[in-house]
C-alpha positions in Angstrom: 0.4 15.7 -9.0 -1.7 17.8 -6.9 -5.2 19.2 -6.5 -5.7 21.9 -3.9 -3.4 20.9 -1.2 -3.4 17.1 -2.0 0.2 15.6 -2.7 0.2 12.1 -3.9 3.3 10.0 -3.3 3.7 8.7 -6.8 6.7 6.6 -5.7 4.1 4.3 -4.3 3.2 3.6 -8.0 5.3 0.8 -9.8 8.2 2.4 -11.6 7.5 0.3 -14.7 3.9 1.9 -15.0 4.8 5.6 -14.0 5.1 6.8 -17.3 1.6 5.7 -18.3 0.0 7.8 -15.4 -0.9 10.6 -17.9 -1.0 8.5 -21.1 -3.8 9.6 -23.3 -4.0 7.2 -26.2 -7.5 6.3 -27.1 -6.9 2.5 -26.8 -4.6 1.2 -24.1 -3.6 -2.4 -23.4 -2.2 -3.6 -20.3 -1.2 -7.1 -19.9 1.1 -9.4 -17.8 1.0 -12.5 -15.7 -0.5 -12.6 -12.1 1.4 -10.4 -9.6 2.9 -8.1 -12.5 1.1 -5.2 -10.8 -1.1 -4.0 -13.7 -4.4 -3.9 -11.7 -2.7 -2.1 -8.9 -1.4 0.5 -11.4 -4.8 1.0 -13.0 -6.4 1.3 -9.5 -4.0 3.9 -8.8 -4.4 5.8 -11.8 -8.1 5.7 -11.4 -8.0 7.1 -8.1 -5.6 9.8 -9.0 -7.6 10.8 -12.1 -10.8 11.0 -10.3 -9.3 13.0 -7.5 -7.7 15.6 -10.2 -11.4 16.3 -11.2 -11.5 15.8 -14.9 -12.3 12.2 -15.3 -15.0 9.7 -14.4 -14.5 5.9 -14.6 -16.6 3.0 -15.8 -14.9 -0.2 -14.6 -16.3 -3.4 -16.2 -15.7 -7.0 -16.2 -17.7 -9.8 -18.1 -19.6 -10.7 -14.9 -20.2 -7.8 -12.7 -20.4 -9.4 -9.4 -16.5 -10.6 -9.7 -15.5 -6.8 -9.5 -16.2 -6.7 -5.9 -13.5 -9.0 -4.9 -10.9 -7.7 -7.4 -10.8 -4.2 -8.7 -13.3 -2.6 -6.3 -11.5 -3.9 -3.4 -8.2 -2.7 -5.0 -9.3 0.7 -5.6 -10.5 0.9 -1.9 -7.0 -0.1 -0.7 -5.5 2.7 -2.8 -7.6 5.2 -1.1 -6.7 4.0 2.1 -2.8 3.6 1.3 -3.0 7.2 0.0 -4.7 8.4 2.9 -7.6 9.6 0.8 -10.8 8.4 2.9 -11.8 11.8 3.6 -12.1 12.6 -0.1 -14.1 9.7 -1.3 -17.7 8.4 -0.3 -17.6 4.5 -0.9 -21.1 3.2 -1.5 -20.4 -0.7 -1.1 -24.0 -1.7 -2.0 -24.0 0.2 -5.2 -20.3 -0.3 -5.9 -20.0 3.3 -6.7 -17.0 5.6 -5.5 -17.8 9.3 -5.6 -15.0 11.8 -4.8 -15.4 15.2 -3.2 -15.3 16.9 -6.4 -18.3 15.1 -7.8 -16.3 12.8 -10.1 -17.1 9.0 -9.8 -15.9 5.3 -10.3 -18.7 3.3 -11.5 -18.5 -0.4 -11.6 -20.6 -2.9 -13.9 -20.9 -6.1 -15.7 -20.8 -6.8 -19.3 -23.3 -9.7 -18.6 -26.0 -7.2 -18.8 -24.9 -4.5 -21.3 -28.5 -3.0 -21.5 -28.0 -1.7 -18.0 -25.0 0.1 -19.1 -26.7 2.2 -21.7 -27.9 4.6 -18.9 -25.2 4.8 -16.5 -24.5 8.5 -16.2 -21.8 9.9 -13.6 -23.1 12.8 -11.2 -20.9 15.2 -12.9 -19.5 15.3 -16.6 -19.3 12.0 -18.9 -17.7 8.8 -18.7 -14.2 9.5 -19.8 -12.4 6.3 -19.0 -13.5 2.7 -19.4 -11.5 0.1 -18.0 -12.4 -3.6 -18.9 -10.6 -5.8 -16.3 -9.8 -9.5 -17.6 -10.8 -8.4 -21.2 -10.0 -11.8 -22.4 -13.5 -12.7 -21.1 -15.3 -10.2 -23.4 -16.3 -10.5 -26.9 -14.8 -8.1 -29.8 -18.2 -6.7 -30.5 -18.8 -5.7 -26.7 -15.7 -3.7 -26.7 -16.6 -1.9 -30.2 -19.8 -1.1 -28.4 -18.0 0.6 -25.6 -16.0 2.7 -27.9 -19.4 4.0 -29.4 -21.0 4.8 -26.1 -18.1 7.0 -25.1 -19.2 10.4 -26.4 -19.8 14.0 -25.3 -17.8 15.8 -22.6 -14.8 18.2 -22.7 -12.7 18.0 -26.0 -9.6 18.8 -24.0 -10.2 15.6 -21.7 -9.4 12.4 -24.4 -11.7 9.4 -23.9 -9.7 6.3 -23.0 -10.6 2.7 -23.2 -8.4 0.3 -21.4 -8.0 -3.3 -21.5 -6.2 -5.2 -18.8 -5.6 -9.2 -19.0 -3.2 -11.9 -18.5 -1.2 -13.3 -21.4 -3.3 -14.7 -24.2 -3.1 -17.3 -26.9 -2.5 -16.2 -30.5 -5.9 -17.2 -31.8 -7.9 -15.0 -29.4 -9.5 -11.8 -30.9 -7.3 -9.5 -28.7 -4.3 -10.8 -30.2 -5.9 -10.5 -33.7 -7.0 -7.0 -33.1 -4.1 -5.5 -31.1 -1.0 -7.5 -31.5 -0.9 -9.2 -34.9 -1.1 -5.7 -36.8 2.0 -4.5 -35.2 3.9 -7.9 -35.7 4.2 -8.6 -32.1 6.2 -11.7 -31.2 5.8 -13.7 -28.2 9.4 -13.3 -26.8 8.8 -9.4 -27.0 9.0 -7.7 -23.6 7.6 -4.2 -25.0 
């Protein structure tokens, strides 16, 4: 993966997740226990995608202020680990990360969905929505996020990604994404 003279060391991405670096499915579900590496991978992919210049991310959690100590920090760590500090402007007060190419990673809370309606990146449209700890959200909120992702380059597919720890079968996420495919608790893939 490279842009201009930038080479990313993808061996730093957990081998289990590497096949998903370029996954373009409209809906993507990442789940696993704590320390499974899902959030680290998602942060790495966000940094790589924005750096490559075609994607803007909106990263959400039910309560926006909880992002600062989780995903926002994780993305900052990736930028440092990959030696990309010179390519990103990190605005801590607005929780906004802007790449030198104009692409952005925007953070927000689902606790005030009205504020999300007017969010627009500096360049292009929001192509990727990542909902961290998606089990904290309601089904209707996720449906609204789908509707708000529109416009942009038809060659850059929109993606909505949910990440969370394992859930009980009565949760709406199980009903929506796992039950239709006959998922069993003991399955690994």
